[in-house]
Each structure stands twice: as structure tokens, then as C-alpha cells.
N, C-alpha and C positions, 0 to 999 in steps of 0.2 A: 398854770403855776400860781400858787396862792401867795407865796412869800418871795418878794423880789426887792432888789435894791438897784439904785442908779447912782453913779458918781460922775459929777462934772469936774474934770481935773484941770487945774491951772498950775502955774509954775511952782508956787509955794504951798498950795492947799488944794483941797477937794471938797465940793459940796455934795453931801450924801443925802439921798432920799430913800427912805425905807417904807414899803407898803406891805402890810400884813393884815390878815383877817381880824375883825373886831372880836374881843374876848367873849362878849355876851350876846351881841346882836348878829344873828345869822344873815349872811349876804352883805354885811357892811364891812368896810375896810378902814384901817387906821393908817395915817401917813405921818411920818416924822421926818424932819429935815434938820441937818446940822453940818457945821463946817469942821474939817479936820486938817491938821498940818500935814505936809508931805515929808514927814520924817519916819524913819524906820520903825521906831517904837510905837508911834501913833497909828501907823498903817497896820501893824501887827495887832494892836488893840482893836482896831476897827474889824479886822478879820475875825477875832474872837467874838466880838459883839454880833456880827452877822451870823456866825455859826450858832451862837446861843439863841438867836431869833429864828433859827431854822430856815434861813434864806436859801432858796433853791437856785436862783440865777442873779447874777450881778452884771449890769451893763455899764460901760464906761464911755465917756466922751471927752476927748482932749485934743488940743492943738500941738503939733510937734511930737516930741518924744516924752512929754511929761507923764504919759500913762504908764511908762515902764516900771517905776518903783511900785505903783499900786498893783499892776498886773503880776509882777514877779514875786512880790511879797504875799499877795493874797491867793494866788493860784495854787490850790492844793487839791488834786483830784479826789482825795478821800473826803475832804471837807464839804464839798458842794456836789455830792452825787458823783457823776462821772467826770466832773471838771468843767471848765468853761471852754467855750469855743475859741478858736484863734481870733485875735483882734482884727477888726476890719480897719485897714489903713487907707 
């Protein structure tokens, strides 16, 4: 998988890391990191951004139930190929 993202989820926010191939240098990757709020609109905007970047897989790490808003708002079987796997708890 060439285009992946990871989200470290806390109570009020999530730290996102995106890794995609470099535009001009073959074999190189570009990594971006940013913080997002755990609000419905922001999570939906994150989903749009990940789809626009062609992300194929998203992994999440969270304590407790804080992963739920991210998972249920982002999980769209049509958006990320066949969809994501069931979360590991």
C-alpha cells in the first residue's frame, strides 16, 4: 500500500500522519502530520482530505472509546476500497 494514514486519537483531538509517494522522486515518500479536533465537521473534512489524497488504509490508536467518532464518521466502504477492518480493541 502506497498511500496510508494513521490517527492517534485523544479525547478532544486526533494527531494525523499521512504518508504518500513523492511527486517527482521515485521510491521516496512524503510525510505530513497535523492535529484535528474531534468534532463531526472536522472529522468529515479529514475524510474528504484522505479520499482526495488517495489514501488506501487508515489505522487508528486510541484509549477507551475515543476512536468511535473517527471510525463511524470516516468508515465508508466505497471511499477506501473495500472498507477498513474491524477495530482491534
